[in-house]
Structures are given as C-alpha cells and as structure tokens.
C-alpha positions in Angstrom: 117.5 114.1 6.1 117.8 111.4 8.6 121.0 109.3 8.5 122.2 106.1 10.0 125.9 105.2 10.3 127.2 101.9 8.8 129.7 99.7 10.6 132.5 101.3 8.6 131.4 104.8 9.2 129.3 105.7 6.0 126.1 107.7 6.3 123.0 105.9 5.1 120.2 108.2 4.0 116.8 107.1 5.5 113.4 108.2 4.4 110.1 107.7 6.3 106.6 107.8 4.9 104.6 107.7 8.2 100.8 107.5 8.5 99.2 110.8 9.3 97.7 111.1 12.8 94.0 111.7 12.9 92.2 114.0 15.4 95.1 114.1 17.8 95.5 110.4 18.1 98.0 107.9 16.8 97.0 106.4 13.4 95.9 102.8 13.2 98.6 100.9 11.4 99.0 97.3 10.1 102.8 97.5 10.6 105.8 98.7 8.7 107.2 98.0 5.3 110.9 98.4 4.7 111.8 99.0 1.0 115.2 97.9 -0.3 115.9 99.5 -3.7 117.8 98.1 -6.7 121.2 98.6 -8.4 122.1 102.1 -9.5 118.9 103.8 -8.2 117.7 105.3 -4.9 114.7 105.2 -2.5 113.1 108.3 -3.8 111.9 106.4 -6.8 109.5 104.5 -4.5 107.4 107.4 -3.3 104.3 106.2 -5.2 104.7 102.7 -3.8 105.0 104.2 -0.3 101.9 106.4 -0.9 99.9 103.3 -1.9 101.1 101.4 1.2 100.3 104.4 3.4 96.7 104.4 2.0 96.5 100.8 3.1 97.6 101.5 6.7 101.3 100.7 6.5 104.1 102.8 7.7 106.9 102.8 5.2 110.7 103.3 5.5 113.4 103.1 2.9 117.0 104.0 2.6 119.6 104.7 -0.1 122.0 101.8 0.0 125.7 102.4 0.4 127.2 103.6 -2.9 123.7 104.8 -4.0 121.6 108.0 -3.9 122.4 110.4 -1.0 124.2 107.8 1.0 128.0 107.5 1.4 130.4 105.2 -0.4 131.9 104.8 -3.8 129.2 104.3 -6.5 128.2 100.6 -6.8 130.8 99.4 -4.3 130.8 97.5 -1.0 133.5 97.2 1.6 133.1 93.5 2.4 131.0 90.6 1.0 128.4 91.2 3.8 128.3 95.0 3.8 124.8 95.3 2.3 123.4 92.7 4.6 124.9 94.3 7.7 123.6 97.7 6.6 120.1 96.2 6.3 120.3 94.8 9.8 121.2 98.2 11.1 118.2 99.8 9.4 115.9 97.0 10.8 117.3 97.6 14.3 116.5 101.3 14.1 113.0 100.7 12.7 112.2 98.1 15.4 113.1 100.7 18.1 111.0 103.4 16.5 107.9 101.3 15.4 107.0 98.0 17.1 104.7 95.7 15.3 104.9 93.5 12.1 107.8 94.3 9.8 107.7 93.3 6.1 110.8 93.5 3.8 110.1 94.6 0.3 113.0 94.5 -2.1 113.2 95.2 -5.8 115.8 93.8 -8.2 119.2 93.8 -6.4 117.2 94.9 -3.3 115.0 91.8 -3.8 118.1 89.6 -3.9 119.4 91.3 -0.7 116.1 90.9 1.1 115.9 87.3 0.0 119.5 86.5 1.0 118.8 88.2 4.4 115.8 85.9 5.0 117.6 82.8 3.7 120.3 83.3 6.4 117.7 82.5 9.0 117.5 78.9 7.7 121.2 78.3 8.5 122.1 76.2 11.6 124.1 79.2 12.9 122.9 82.4 11.2 125.4 85.2 10.8 125.4 88.1 13.3 123.7 90.4 10.9 120.6 88.2 10.6 117.3 89.5 12.1 113.8 87.9 12.0 111.1 89.7 10.1 107.4 88.9 9.7 107.1 88.7 5.9 109.0 89.2 2.6 108.1 90.7 -0.8 110.5 90.2 -3.7 109.9 92.3 -6.8 111.7 91.1 -9.9 114.6 90.0 -7.7 118.0 89.4 -9.1 118.0 85.7 -8.2 119.7 85.1 -11.6 121.5 88.2 -13.0 121.5 86.6 -16.5 125.3 86.9 -17.1 126.7 85.4 -20.3 129.9 83.3 -20.5 132.1 86.3 -21.2 130.7 88.3 -18.3 131.2 85.3 -16.0 134.8 84.9 -17.2 135.5 88.6 -16.7 134.1 88.5 -13.2 136.3 85.5 -12.4 139.3 87.4 -13.6 138.6 90.9 -12.1 137.1 89.7 -8.8 140.4 88.7 -7.1 142.5 91.4 -8.9 140.3 94.5 -8.7 137.3 93.9 -6.5 136.5 97.6 -6.2 137.0 98.6 -9.9 133.8 100.4 -10.8 132.6 99.6 -14.4 129.4 100.1 -16.4 126.6 97.8 -15.1 125.5 97.1 -18.7 121.8 97.9 -18.0 120.0 99.8 -20.8 117.6 102.3 -19.3 115.0 101.3 -21.9 114.7 98.0 -20.2 113.4 99.3 -16.9 109.8 100.0 -18.1 107.5 100.1 -21.1 106.4 103.6 -20.0 108.6 106.2 -21.9 108.0 108.7 -19.2 109.5 106.4 -16.6 112.5 105.7 -18.8 113.1 109.4 -19.4 112.9 110.2 -15.7 115.3 107.4 -15.0 117.8 108.8 -17.5 117.5 112.4 -16.2 117.7 111.5 -12.5 121.0 112.8 -11.1 120.9 110.2 -8.3 120.8 107.2 -10.7 124.1 105.8 -11.7 125.4 102.9 -13.9 128.3 101.7 -11.8 129.0 98.2 -10.4 132.2 96.6 -8.9 133.3 93.0 -9.2 132.7 92.5 -5.5 129.1 93.6 -5.8 128.6 91.5 -8.9 130.0 88.5 -7.1 127.7 89.1 -4.2 124.7 89.2 -6.5 125.7 86.0 -8.3 126.5 84.1 -5.1 123.5 85.4 -3.2 121.1 84.3 -5.9 122.5 80.8 -5.7 122.0 80.7 -2.0 118.4 81.9 -2.2 117.4 79.5 -5.0 119.0 76.6 -3.1 117.1 77.5 0.1 113.7 77.6 -1.7 112.6 74.1 -0.8 113.1 74.9 2.9 111.5 78.3 2.9 109.4 79.1 5.9 108.7 82.9 5.9 105.5 84.1 4.2 106.7 85.5 0.9 105.2 87.2 -2.1 107.3 86.9 -5.3 106.1 89.3 -8.0 108.2 89.5 -11.1 108.3 90.5 -14.8 108.2 87.8 -17.4 109.8 90.0 -20.1 112.6 91.2 -17.9 115.9 92.1 -19.6 117.7 93.5 -16.5 117.7 90.2 -14.6 116.8 86.7 -15.8 113.2 85.7 -14.9 114.3 82.1 -14.8 115.8 82.8 -11.4 112.4 83.7 -10.0 110.8 80.8 -12.0 113.2 78.3 -10.3 112.5 79.8 -6.8 108.8 79.7 -7.3 108.9 76.1 -8.6 110.9 74.8 -5.6 109.4 76.8 -2.7 106.4 75.5 -0.7 103.2 76.8 -2.2 101.6 77.3 1.1 104.5 79.7 2.1 105.3 81.5 -1.1 102.8 83.3 -3.3 104.2 83.9 -6.8 102.9 85.8 -9.7 104.7 86.2 -13.0 103.6 89.2 -15.1 104.2 88.0 -18.6 105.1 90.8 -21.0 106.1 93.2 -18.2 109.4 94.9 -18.1 111.7 94.9 -15.0 110.2 97.6 -12.8 106.7 96.1 -12.2 105.7 99.0 -9.9 106.5 101.4 -12.8 104.8 99.6 -15.6 101.6 101.0 -17.2 99.7 98.3 -15.3 101.2 99.4 -11.9 97.8 99.7 -10.3 97.2 96.1 -10.8 100.5 95.1 -9.3 100.1 97.5 -6.3 96.6 96.1 -5.7 98.0 92.5 -5.6 100.7 93.6 -3.2 98.3 95.3 -0.8 95.8 92.4 -0.8 98.6 89.9 -0.1 99.9 92.1 2.8 96.6 92.2 4.7 96.9 89.0 6.7 100.6 89.7 7.5 99.9 92.9 9.4 98.0 93.7 12.6 96.1 96.9 13.2 97.8 98.6 16.2 96.6 101.7 17.9 
C-alpha cells in the first residue's frame, strides 16, 4: 500500500493501475487519469474503470479520500473547508513527479464536485494555493446539487456552526446507487463503505456546487459531463444547469435518462465507458 501524508498528518491510501511494459520497453501511454471517488465509498470500487482506461492506453491513479476507505481521518469528516481540495493537490503533485504528460481528473458524485470545484478555482483572479492546472476534466454524476430538502437545509444551518464534526447518517439508500442488484449487494457488504457525513462536509458540498454552477459560463477546460437522469443520490438538475450554461465547444455533456447514480456500475456500463474513452482520445498524447 502506498500512502501520501496530508497537510495535517493523515495517511492517504493511493492505488496505481499502470500500463504493463511490453518487450522490455516502457509502454506507450496517452497520459494519466486521476480518479476521485464519491461520498462513503473508496477507490477500490473503480478497478473495472481503471482496467478499461488501461486498455485504452491510460495510466490510472486513485486514492481513498480522508475519512474514507483505508485512509486516515474520522469517517465522513474534514479538518477545514479546503481539506479535500488540498489533499487532491498533494496527490496531483505526486503524480506529476512520477508521470509527466497529460493529466485528466475523473471525479464521481462528491468526487465529481471536488474535481469541478478544483478546476473552477483556476478561473479566480487569484487562485487558492492548492489550485493546480490539469489538462481535462470528467465529472460523473457530480454532486453539483445534493438535492437537500428544506428540513435538511435548516438542520445544516443549525448544526454547521454548533457541531461541524458531528458524524450523522448521510441518508443515501444503497438501492439508489445502481439498477444492478449485484452492485447494490456488493456495496452493502463492502466493509470499506460507510454512511457517515458531517455538517462541515455537507456544507462544502452545498457551497462547492454553487461555485461550480456559477462558473459554468466562464468554463475553459475541456470537460466531459456524464450523468444519470434518474439519480436519487444527487439532483440531476445541478448537472442540467451546468450543461445549459457552459460553452458547448468546451463542455461535452451526456445525460443518461433512466440510469441510476453510478453510471459506471449500471447494466449499460460498457456504453458509458466507451463514451468516456472516445472523448478522452484527443485529450491525451502517446508518449514513449
């Protein structure tokens, strides 16, 4: 297990899916894809996505976010409002050192929100110290609108200042993640999956989604937005709004009507993965 230390001393578990060398020479690669997973899960659930990307000449790296999987930290918690963004910057720095070439961020759900918020910072007049440039972005069913009701918003407003680190149930029904019963069963039985979220993390998701949606008209980074139309974990209207406002020559969007949240784990996952790999082709460069 490879680990990277966060600014506040937590170990982040990293996982690499590297291209296999052929006949004693380095493999030809288009670049690297960095996967950022969603709330309550871990990077191990993306092994099939990594295998598909490897088959299309991409190195892949992923990490368990703080408070998730094999990484350190209280479940579903973050130390500061920027902790998850700073962690991502540290992983990017490590990856840039190890593998030069094009780097694509691929984030799902909360990970999609984090990746989008990270990219949006580059549009600021003075980006935060954690911002790093990347070559392209993929957001999969991103949490650009978490779909909170009035009661949940009121509870967040109350608990946020009083108990920012109080871990509570995230309210996500495992049956919502996929229409494939086997995927749901594996999710329920996975010991590294948890159902915790804190007010500080919930506030980050709400505020981050607003920042990304507001930045959509000024978006400049090549981006693929792939999302589920029948999503019950996050509100598809957040992705709808981003797609409608973003420049069409910059952002490619595809809404999979009838799909549940985890589009890479739906019965039609091959269709989604094929769309992903086709879109990625012009955003990589074969390097020897």
